[in-house]
C-alpha positions in Angstrom: -113.8 -49.0 -7.4 -111.1 -48.8 -10.1 -113.4 -50.0 -12.9 -116.1 -47.6 -11.7 -113.8 -44.6 -12.0 -112.4 -45.6 -15.4 -115.9 -45.9 -16.9 -117.1 -42.5 -15.7 -117.2 -39.5 -18.0 -115.1 -36.4 -17.1 -118.2 -34.6 -15.9 -119.1 -37.6 -13.6 -115.5 -37.6 -12.3 -115.7 -33.9 -11.6 -118.9 -34.3 -9.7 -117.5 -37.2 -7.7 -114.4 -35.1 -6.9 -116.7 -32.3 -5.6 -118.5 -34.8 -3.3 -115.2 -36.2 -2.0 -113.9 -32.7 -1.4 -117.0 -32.0 0.6 -116.5 -35.1 2.6 -112.9 -34.1 3.2 -114.0 -30.7 4.4 -116.5 -32.1 6.8 -113.8 -34.5 8.1 -111.5 -31.6 8.6 -114.1 -29.7 10.6 -114.5 -32.8 12.8 -110.7 -33.1 13.2 -110.6 -29.5 14.5 -113.2 -30.2 17.1 -111.4 -33.4 18.2 -108.1 -31.6 18.3 -109.7 -29.1 20.7 -110.9 -31.9 22.9 -107.4 -33.4 22.7 -105.9 -30.1 24.0 -108.4 -30.0 26.9 -107.7 -33.6 27.7 -104.0 -32.9 27.9 -104.6 -29.9 30.1 -106.8 -31.9 32.4 -104.8 -35.0 32.8 -101.1 -33.9 32.3 -100.4 -33.9 36.0 -101.6 -37.5 36.5 -99.2 -39.0 33.9 -95.4 -39.2 33.8 -94.8 -38.5 30.1 -96.5 -37.0 27.1 -96.2 -40.3 25.3 -98.1 -42.1 28.1 -100.8 -39.4 28.1 -101.1 -39.7 24.3 -101.6 -43.4 24.6 -104.2 -42.8 27.3 -106.0 -40.3 25.0 -106.0 -42.7 22.1 -108.0 -45.2 24.2 -110.8 -42.7 24.8 -113.8 -42.6 22.4 -112.7 -39.1 21.1 -109.1 -40.3 20.7 -110.3 -43.2 18.6 -112.5 -40.9 16.5 -109.6 -38.6 15.9 -107.5 -41.5 14.6 -110.4 -42.6 12.4 -110.8 -39.1 11.0 -107.1 -38.8 10.2 -107.1 -42.1 8.3 -110.3 -41.2 6.5 -108.8 -37.9 5.4 -105.7 -39.7 4.1 -107.9 -42.0 2.1 -109.9 -39.1 0.7 -106.7 -37.4 -0.3 -105.6 -40.4 -2.3 -109.0 -40.7 -4.0 -108.9 -37.1 -5.0 -105.4 -37.5 -6.4 -106.5 -40.6 -8.4 -109.5 -38.8 -9.8 -107.3 -35.7 -10.7 -104.9 -38.0 -12.6 -107.7 -39.8 -14.3 -109.3 -36.5 -15.4 -106.0 -35.3 -16.8 -105.5 -38.6 -18.8 -109.1 -38.5 -20.1 -108.7 -34.8 -21.1 -105.4 -35.5 -22.9 -107.0 -38.5 -24.7 -109.8 -36.4 -25.9 -107.3 -34.0 -27.4 -105.2 -36.9 -28.8 -102.3 -35.8 -26.7 -101.8 -39.0 -24.8 
């Protein structure tokens, strides 16, 4: 991936950044839906469990709980990719102006 990014032009990097931002947005929308399900789950099962921590572990074992963890990690990964592209664009622009 690193070599792929380095060899891209600033326009290609900007286009890639837009695509990743779109993916991040969609992941955020999915996270909101899963957080709502998380709240409903807590409301439904809180009486059956002794602590919030135990209920959280129980939630994490559900399919939706696993999806929520996956979405959170995917969003972190996308944030790092966006940051790397932003830095690379800045370097390439400065190189183009002989300022680097």
